C-alpha positions, -999 to 999 in steps of 0.1 A, spaced: 801 -667 95 799 -630 87 761 -631 83 757 -649 116 776 -622 134 755 -595 117 723 -612 129 736 -615 165 746 -578 165 711 -569 150 694 -589 178 715 -573 205 707 -538 191 670 -546 189 669 -558 224 685 -526 236 664 -502 215 630 -519 215 620 -507 251 630 -471 241 608 -473 210 579 -488 229 581 -460 256 586 -434 228 552 -445 214 536 -439 248 554 -406 253 545 -392 218 508 -399 224 509 -383 258 524 -352 242 498 -352 213 471 -353 240 486 -324 258 494 -345 289 528 -339 305 549 -370 307 584 -382 315 601 -409 296 629 -432 310 645 -462 294 617 -487 302 589 -465 316 568 -435 307 553 -416 337 523 -394 336 499 -381 362 469 -385 339 458 -415 320 452 -414 282 437 -443 263 456 -436 231 489 -432 250 484 -465 269 475 -483 236 504 -468 216 531 -490 233 516 -524 225 503 -510 191 540 -503 182 548 -540 184 517 -550 164 526 -525 136 563 -535 135 554 -572 135 529 -567 107 553 -546 86 580 -572 91 557 -600 80 549 -581 48 585 -572 41 597 -608 48 572 -620 21 581 -595 -5 619 -591 1 633 -626 -1 669 -613 0 664 -599 35 637 -623 47 656 -635 77 664 -600 89 628 -589 87 618 -621 105 642 -614 133 630 -578 138 594 -590 139 601 -618 163 620 -595 187 591 -570 187 566 -598 194 587 -616 220 592 -584 239 555 -582 246 552 -618 255 581 -615 280 566 -583 295 532 -600 300 548 -630 316 567 -608 339 535 -589 349 518 -622 356 546 -632 380 548 -597 396 510 -597 403 517 -624 429 538 -599 448 520 -567 438 484 -575 430 477 -540 415 505 -544 388 492 -545 352 506 -545 317 498 -519 291 473 -543 276 457 -547 311 454 -510 315 438 -506 281 413 -533 289 405 -517 322 399 -483 304 375 -501 280 355 -512 310 
């Protein structure tokens, strides 16, 4: 019972902080590139585009997911905890992409981070 409550609290905390960590990745790379940016809870705003800054948000999820897979394999005691963290990171991107697909029916110019990176690649 105690473990189940801990997992539920972990999931709730991750749901609350994952958008901030994702946007922090964008923000940090805008600053590294010398581009002024403003970060809010679920969006980072900048007047200039930066390939590395746009890529940093989705890359955060890939890195967290990869680290969690490795830790879940090597740390059997906390395997479920690492799996939960990795799943939340992955599911966040899937949900975001699904939302963008739906939003594009209303606002055709809307794109996800991945779409913006693909557009920058040509």
